[in-house]
C-alpha positions as CSV (number, residue, x, y, z in Angstrom):
1,M,116.1,95.6,102.5
2,K,113.2,93.6,101.2
3,L,113.6,92.2,97.8
4,R,110.9,92.8,95.2
5,R,110.3,91.0,92.0
6,I,111.0,92.9,88.8
7,C,109.5,90.4,86.3
8,I,105.9,89.9,85.6
9,Y,104.2,86.6,84.6
10,P,100.9,85.7,83.1
11,K,99.5,84.6,86.5
12,D,100.3,88.1,87.9
13,I,98.6,89.8,84.9
14,Q,95.6,87.5,85.4
15,R,95.3,88.5,89.0
16,I,95.8,92.2,88.4
17,T,93.4,92.6,85.4
18,G,90.9,89.9,86.3
19,R,91.2,88.5,82.8
20,S,91.7,84.8,81.8
21,E,95.1,83.2,81.6
22,R,94.9,83.0,77.9
23,H,94.2,86.8,77.6
24,S,97.1,87.4,80.1
25,R,99.5,85.4,77.9
26,R,98.3,87.3,74.8
27,L,98.8,90.6,76.5
28,L,102.3,89.6,77.6
29,K,103.1,88.6,74.0
30,E,101.8,91.9,72.8
31,I,104.0,93.8,75.2
32,K,107.1,91.8,74.0
33,V,106.3,92.6,70.4
34,H,105.7,96.3,71.2
35,L,109.1,96.4,73.0
36,G,110.9,94.4,70.3
37,K,111.8,91.6,72.8
38,S,112.5,88.0,71.9
39,S,110.2,85.3,73.2
40,H,112.9,84.2,75.8
41,Q,113.2,87.7,77.3
42,L,111.2,88.7,80.3
43,V,108.9,91.7,80.8
44,T,109.5,93.9,83.9
45,T,106.9,95.3,86.1
46,G,107.8,98.8,84.8
47,E,107.4,97.8,81.2
48,F,104.0,96.2,82.0
49,A,102.9,99.3,83.9
50,Q,103.9,101.7,81.1
51,Y,102.2,99.6,78.4
52,T,98.9,99.2,80.3
53,G,98.9,102.7,81.9
54,I,98.7,101.3,85.4
55,D,100.9,103.1,87.9
56,E,104.1,101.0,88.6
57,D,103.7,101.5,92.3
58,L,100.3,99.9,92.3
59,V,101.6,96.9,90.3
60,N,104.5,96.5,92.7
61,E,102.2,96.9,95.7
62,Y,99.9,94.3,94.4
63,L,102.8,91.8,93.7
64,Q,104.0,92.2,97.2
65,E,100.6,91.5,98.6
66,A,100.1,88.4,96.4
67,T,103.3,86.8,97.6
């Protein structure tokens, strides 16, 4: 069984969306606020996909290709 990442980071968001690192950090912060998470909590790929409207399978596929 191949392990897959479940957390998403600003660099991943930057690669997926093509936006700047600053915008990616801002988007990640917006997602945390929307979900009521603390700053130390992580955002999963599923939460990112749901918030942005991108299919979770596409996000996971992209993350597998990037590693």
